[in-house]
VEXDO-532919 format. One record per residue (C-alpha): residue in three letters; x, y, z. Coordinates in steps of 0.001 Angstrom, whole numbers, plus 500000, padded with zeros to 6 digits. Layout:
% VEXDO-532919
+------+--------+--------+--------+
: code :     c1 :     c2 :     c3 :
+------+--------+--------+--------+
:  ala :      X :      Y :      Z :
...
+------+--------+--------+--------+
% end
This chain:
% VEXDO-532919
+------+--------+--------+--------+
: code :     c1 :     c2 :     c3 :
+------+--------+--------+--------+
:  met : 099500 : 489136 : 610026 :
:  thr : 096261 : 490397 : 611564 :
:  lys : 092905 : 488946 : 610564 :
:  leu : 089830 : 491147 : 610980 :
:  ile : 086306 : 489746 : 611019 :
:  leu : 084110 : 492737 : 610124 :
:  ile : 080474 : 492213 : 611115 :
:  arg : 077330 : 494262 : 610654 :
:  his : 074965 : 494319 : 613634 :
:  gly : 071791 : 492254 : 613862 :
:  arg : 068392 : 493462 : 612745 :
:  thr : 066505 : 496236 : 614564 :
:  leu : 062879 : 497362 : 614430 :
:  trp : 064007 : 500409 : 612456 :
:  asn : 065674 : 498101 : 609920 :
:  ser : 062350 : 496289 : 609572 :
:  ser : 060392 : 499514 : 609098 :
:  gly : 062910 : 501051 : 606679 :
:  lys : 063925 : 503962 : 608890 :
:  phe : 067372 : 505534 : 608586 :
:  gln : 069172 : 504858 : 611882 :
:  gly : 072553 : 506529 : 611649 :
:  gln : 073779 : 507399 : 615133 :
:  ser : 070358 : 506972 : 616764 :
:  asp : 070959 : 504367 : 619465 :
:  ile : 068427 : 501704 : 618481 :
:  glu : 068261 : 498313 : 620225 :
:  leu : 068389 : 494958 : 618470 :
:  ser : 065032 : 493349 : 617840 :
:  gln : 064452 : 489782 : 619001 :
:  glu : 065190 : 488702 : 615435 :
:  gly : 068472 : 490614 : 615586 :
:  ile : 069468 : 488909 : 618823 :
:  ser : 068691 : 485537 : 617247 :
:  gln : 070828 : 486430 : 614216 :
:  ala : 073767 : 487341 : 616463 :
:  glu : 073377 : 484100 : 618421 :
:  lys : 073362 : 482076 : 615203 :
:  leu : 076528 : 483850 : 614101 :
:  ala : 078243 : 483139 : 617426 :
:  glu : 077294 : 479457 : 617170 :
:  asn : 078377 : 479186 : 613521 :
:  phe : 081347 : 481537 : 613488 :
:  pro : 083682 : 481283 : 610461 :
:  val : 086884 : 480891 : 612517 :
:  thr : 087677 : 478781 : 615557 :
:  his : 089484 : 481475 : 617538 :
:  ile : 089336 : 485215 : 618116 :
:  asp : 091442 : 487239 : 620538 :
:  arg : 088975 : 490034 : 621286 :
:  val : 086076 : 492054 : 619925 :
:  tyr : 085974 : 495748 : 619098 :
:  ser : 082608 : 497413 : 618677 :
:  ser : 080870 : 500628 : 617806 :
:  asn : 079564 : 502365 : 620914 :
:  leu : 075961 : 502063 : 619643 :
:  lys : 073805 : 499393 : 621320 :
:  arg : 072859 : 497402 : 618233 :
:  ala : 076504 : 496803 : 617336 :
:  tyr : 077719 : 496409 : 620915 :
:  ile : 075117 : 493772 : 621820 :
:  thr : 075947 : 491877 : 618627 :
:  gly : 079620 : 491980 : 619610 :
:  glu : 078877 : 491062 : 623216 :
:  ile : 077104 : 487868 : 622140 :
:  ile : 080166 : 486886 : 620097 :
:  ala : 082602 : 487874 : 622862 :
:  lys : 080743 : 485716 : 625390 :
:  lys : 080869 : 482737 : 623043 :
:  phe : 084664 : 482997 : 622787 :
:  asn : 085212 : 484267 : 626346 :
:  val : 087169 : 487311 : 625154 :
:  pro : 086965 : 491015 : 626068 :
:  ile : 084931 : 493524 : 624078 :
:  ile : 086095 : 497124 : 623644 :
:  lys : 083968 : 500078 : 622509 :
:  asp : 085407 : 502529 : 620004 :
:  lys : 083128 : 505417 : 619032 :
:  arg : 085097 : 505877 : 615809 :
:  leu : 083368 : 502697 : 614590 :
:  cys : 079853 : 504130 : 614960 :
:  glu : 077571 : 504595 : 611986 :
:  val : 077519 : 507594 : 609673 :
:  ser : 075443 : 510415 : 611070 :
:  phe : 072411 : 510877 : 608841 :
:  gly : 071571 : 514060 : 610733 :
:  ser : 068083 : 515308 : 609893 :
:  trp : 067225 : 512046 : 608140 :
:  glu : 067454 : 509810 : 611188 :
:  gly : 064156 : 508194 : 612129 :
:  leu : 062681 : 508853 : 608668 :
:  thr : 061944 : 506428 : 605827 :
:  tyr : 063264 : 506806 : 602285 :
:  asp : 059896 : 508147 : 601096 :
:  glu : 059773 : 510728 : 603898 :
:  ile : 063307 : 511870 : 603106 :
:  his : 062629 : 511964 : 599371 :
:  glu : 059605 : 514202 : 599895 :
:  lys : 061686 : 516899 : 601628 :
:  trp : 065216 : 516320 : 600218 :
:  pro : 064689 : 514696 : 596788 :
:  asn : 067956 : 515890 : 595272 :
:  glu : 070076 : 515044 : 598295 :
:  ile : 068739 : 511504 : 598753 :
:  glu : 069235 : 510746 : 595056 :
:  thr : 072776 : 512141 : 595283 :
:  met : 073509 : 509868 : 598240 :
:  phe : 072799 : 506785 : 596145 :
:  ser : 074256 : 507996 : 592829 :
:  thr : 077358 : 509880 : 594007 :
:  pro : 077709 : 509292 : 597763 :
:  asp : 081258 : 510634 : 597724 :
:  val : 080080 : 514235 : 597204 :
:  leu : 077265 : 514467 : 599732 :
:  thr : 077285 : 515614 : 603344 :
:  met : 074012 : 514582 : 605032 :
:  pro : 071888 : 517535 : 606227 :
:  glu : 073135 : 518203 : 609783 :
:  gly : 075198 : 515012 : 609482 :
:  glu : 078419 : 513580 : 608066 :
:  ser : 079935 : 512774 : 604701 :
:  phe : 081128 : 509282 : 603834 :
:  ala : 084647 : 510694 : 603505 :
:  gln : 084513 : 511804 : 607142 :
:  val : 083208 : 508395 : 608198 :
:  gln : 085914 : 506583 : 606258 :
:  lys : 088629 : 508781 : 607769 :
:  arg : 087685 : 508002 : 611377 :
:  gly : 086906 : 504372 : 610572 :
:  val : 090212 : 503680 : 608853 :
:  glu : 092046 : 505396 : 611706 :
:  ala : 090360 : 502989 : 614150 :
:  leu : 090997 : 500023 : 611873 :
:  leu : 094724 : 500704 : 611533 :
:  asp : 095053 : 501324 : 615271 :
:  ile : 093523 : 497889 : 615890 :
:  val : 095806 : 496235 : 613349 :
:  asn : 098893 : 497870 : 614858 :
:  lys : 097913 : 496892 : 618423 :
:  his : 097208 : 493260 : 617569 :
:  pro : 099865 : 491724 : 615316 :
:  asp : 099304 : 488014 : 614626 :
:  glu : 095846 : 488090 : 616214 :
:  thr : 092305 : 487564 : 614980 :
:  ile : 089959 : 490411 : 615884 :
:  ala : 086193 : 490683 : 615420 :
:  ile : 084742 : 494143 : 614794 :
:  thr : 081003 : 494760 : 615086 :
:  ala : 079760 : 497902 : 613399 :
:  his : 077259 : 499182 : 610822 :
:  gly : 076440 : 498952 : 607135 :
:  gly : 077543 : 502453 : 606200 :
:  ile : 080907 : 502518 : 607924 :
:  leu : 081664 : 498918 : 606937 :
:  arg : 081149 : 499824 : 603288 :
:  thr : 083717 : 502608 : 603638 :
:  leu : 086216 : 500255 : 605338 :
:  leu : 085771 : 497624 : 602653 :
:  ala : 086184 : 500303 : 599979 :
:  tyr : 089487 : 501232 : 601632 :
:  ala : 090620 : 497592 : 601678 :
:  leu : 089607 : 497113 : 598027 :
:  his : 091134 : 500436 : 596871 :
:  met : 087629 : 501347 : 595684 :
:  pro : 086460 : 504961 : 595310 :
:  leu : 083715 : 505906 : 597758 :
:  arg : 081458 : 506645 : 594819 :
:  tyr : 080873 : 502900 : 594421 :
:  ile : 080207 : 501893 : 598050 :
:  trp : 076592 : 500904 : 597327 :
:  thr : 077873 : 498035 : 595169 :
:  leu : 078968 : 496423 : 598469 :
:  arg : 075911 : 494805 : 600029 :
:  gln : 075940 : 494465 : 603824 :
:  asp : 073077 : 492457 : 605316 :
:  asn : 072334 : 492175 : 609018 :
:  thr : 075080 : 490123 : 610741 :
:  ala : 076960 : 489940 : 607431 :
:  val : 080527 : 488678 : 607868 :
:  asn : 083525 : 490088 : 605983 :
:  ile : 087095 : 488869 : 606476 :
:  val : 090056 : 491147 : 605766 :
:  thr : 093655 : 490135 : 606438 :
:  phe : 096528 : 492595 : 606851 :
:  tyr : 100064 : 491474 : 605986 :
:  gly : 102022 : 494576 : 606877 :
:  asp : 100805 : 497171 : 604391 :
:  lys : 099261 : 494537 : 602112 :
:  ile : 095552 : 493741 : 602448 :
:  asn : 093636 : 490654 : 601336 :
:  val : 089836 : 490607 : 601296 :
:  glu : 088868 : 486981 : 601879 :
:  leu : 085087 : 487133 : 602364 :
:  leu : 082276 : 489609 : 601675 :
:  asn : 078724 : 489802 : 603050 :
:  ser : 078434 : 486187 : 604174 :
:  thr : 075195 : 485316 : 605985 :
:  ala : 075618 : 481539 : 605729 :
:  his : 075284 : 481289 : 609513 :
:  leu : 071610 : 482245 : 609249 :
:  ser : 070734 : 479123 : 607272 :
:  leu : 073253 : 476530 : 608496 :
:  thr : 073239 : 474731 : 611806 :
:  gln : 077011 : 474457 : 611827 :
:  leu : 079672 : 475924 : 609567 :
:  pro : 083042 : 474347 : 608811 :
:  lys : 085658 : 476200 : 610812 :
:  leu : 088699 : 477894 : 609350 :
:  gly : 091935 : 477716 : 611287 :
:  arg : 093277 : 480686 : 613214 :
:  phe : 095553 : 481833 : 610415 :
:  ser : 093818 : 480285 : 607403 :
+------+--------+--------+--------+
% end
């Protein structure tokens, strides 16, 4: 059995201003750092063996804060980086809608059929993300691994775990520092937790055992 703790990065200034980030390498804001610290202090399990992270700063710093708390190594894997929004990166929804009204509406209504202008499709993101996920699972049998990444790619990984078509990924909310727990028993997958941000409002969470 391998337990994966899938975590979205903390808040950034672009999150606060509503800009599409994608693969733009945006730092955590002070609020985002505080969110990551609260998560590390109120983590949902008592033990992790290591952290894997997207190569982008906002995810890596989130993972680094958790890794330091547990005194475990952190490993970058660029396959875990966010979907490339291409020409949309750095723009707000309204700015995108003004120039690409059909494409932005398609992204939210049928995301499985859209490739972002000069960017990626969610199918491409899911392919590289699942490849990274299964590599991690195969390398770490009977371990608990934290993965810090991004809202877009995490939605595709959760869709894979839930056997959900990519068309419905926007039904899976992913807030900043949201925690998801997915357990692999061979080729069987259990999704134990989705989009938990309890750590942001509690001073201390009850801990789950290593294999609970």
